[in-house]
N, C-alpha and C positions, 0 to 999 in steps of 0.2 A: 642671256641668249641673244645672239645677233641675228638679224634678218638679212635677206638678200640685198636690201637697200643699204644696210649698214656695212656690209662687206664689199669694199670697193677695190681693195688691193689683195693680191695673192703672193705668197712666197713659194719657194719650190716645193715644200711639203704640201701646201694647200693644193697647188696645181697637180701634184702627183696623185692626191686623193681624188680630186674631181675627174681627172682624166684616166684614172686607174692605170698609171704607168709608174715606173721606178723613179726614185728621187733623182738619180743621175740623168735619166731622160728628161725630166722636168727642168733640171739645171741647164741642159743643152737648149731647151726651148726658150728659157729666159735669157740665156747667154746670146742666142741668135737674135732675140728681140732687142736686147740692150746694145750690142756692139755690131755696127754695120761695116765700118772700114776694116781693111785688111790688117792695118797696124794695131787697132784696138783688139781685133780678134787674137793676134799673137801675144799681145801684152797681158791679156787676161786669162791665160791658160797656166795651169800649174806645171811643175817640172814633169809630172807624169802625163800631161796632156789633157787634164780634166779642167772644166771651166771653174774659174774662181767666183762662184756664186755663193753668198752666205745667206743665212736665215733672214737677215734684215734687208736683203735685196728683194724688192717687190715690184710687181707689174700691175697695171690696171686689169681688173677682172674682165673688162670688155675686150681686151686684146686677145683673150683666149676663150671667150664665150662662143659657143657653137649652138646651132639650132638642131633640135632633135628631129629625126625623120622616123615617122611611125605611122601605123594604120589606126591609131587611136587618138584620143583627145590630147595626147602629148605632142602631136605633130606640130612643129614650128615653135615650140617653147624653148626658152634658153636652158641649156643643159645644167650649167652651174647654179643658176637661180632656182631651177626646179629641185635640185638635190638639196640645196640649203633649206628651201621651204618644206621639203619632205622630212628632213631631220627636225626642223622647227615644230612641225605639227605632231610629231610623236612617232617613235619607232616601235614596232611590235616587240613584245616581251622576249621572244626567242632571239631576236637580233640583239637586244640588250644583253642577254645571257652570253651570246657569242662574243660580244664586245668585252664583257667582264672576264672572259677566259683568255683574252689577248695577253701574252706574256709581258710586254712592256707596260700595259695597263696594270697588271697584277703587281708589278714591282713598284711603280710610281703612284698608283691610285689616281692617275690622270692619263689622258691620252698623250702619247709622245710620237715623234716622227711623223710619218705619213698621215696618221689619224689625229694629229694634234688639233686640227680645225674642229673636231667634234666637241672639244672642251668649250668652244665658243657657240656652237649652233645647237647643241642638244638642250632640251628644257632642263632647268635646275632640278625638277622632280625626277627626270630620267637619270641625271647624274647621281642624285641621292639614292635612287633604286639600285644603280650599279654599285655604289659603295656598300649598301646593305647586303647585296648579293655576295660581294667580295668578303665582307665581314662574316657572314654566315658560313661561307665555304672555308674560312680560316679558323673557325672555332669548333664546329661540330666534328666529332670523330677524331679530335686531336687531344692527345694526352696532355701536352703542354702547348701553349700558344707561342707563336714566333715573336721575336722582338718587334718586328714591323707591326704585327697585330696589336701588341701591347701599346706601342707608341701611338698607333692610330686611335685606340680606345681612349687613351689619356688625353689626346689632343682634339678629340671630337666631342662636342657637347651633347649630342643625341645618342652616342654609342652605348653608354651604361644603361640608360633608360630602355633602349631598344633591346639590349640583351636581357634585361629583367622581364620585359614583355615576352621574350622567347623562353622564359622559365629558368634562367640562370640566376642564382642568388648573388646578392652583393658580396658576400664573403668569398664565394667561389671566384667571382670576377677579380676581387682584390688579390686573392692568392695567385691566380693565373697572371696578373699583371706584374707580380714580384718575381716569378720564376725566370722569365727571360733575362732579367737584369742580374739575377744571381749567377746564371750561366756565363754571362759576359764578364763578370768580375773575376771568375776563376782563371 
């Protein structure tokens, strides 16, 4: 878990998450921050006219930090720092459930794209809760488990114990882990 003091650089995905804008818009912000001269501007555009900004191109967080304007205790606080601290301190369970339903998260079992920064700033216990929520959703009411579910259980040390706590026998787990591999071999 990284704190607001540890996060000093932002890539275009991070910036789009904190600003709640598209990745393309954040690339343009970084592009305008990087390239000042007219020649640099033209040389760093793709053939389609989009900025050549990669995931490794970062900017100082302070360059895009803004102060919040509010009638509450948030007035004058740094926007990015506040959001990092908010996610560090714990996100409500409903928000975690919403995150676990995110399609890219469900496929990779980690946040990708615009929400990739959440892998760094959420508490490890929250990430574990997300994985458990995902696992439960992928085993209950399923006749056979998916290959991804089987691989996850095989590669995660706590998964079998967790499933046994939920009332699934070891023999049933072993049978379900073999099924997806049989289908793949056919």
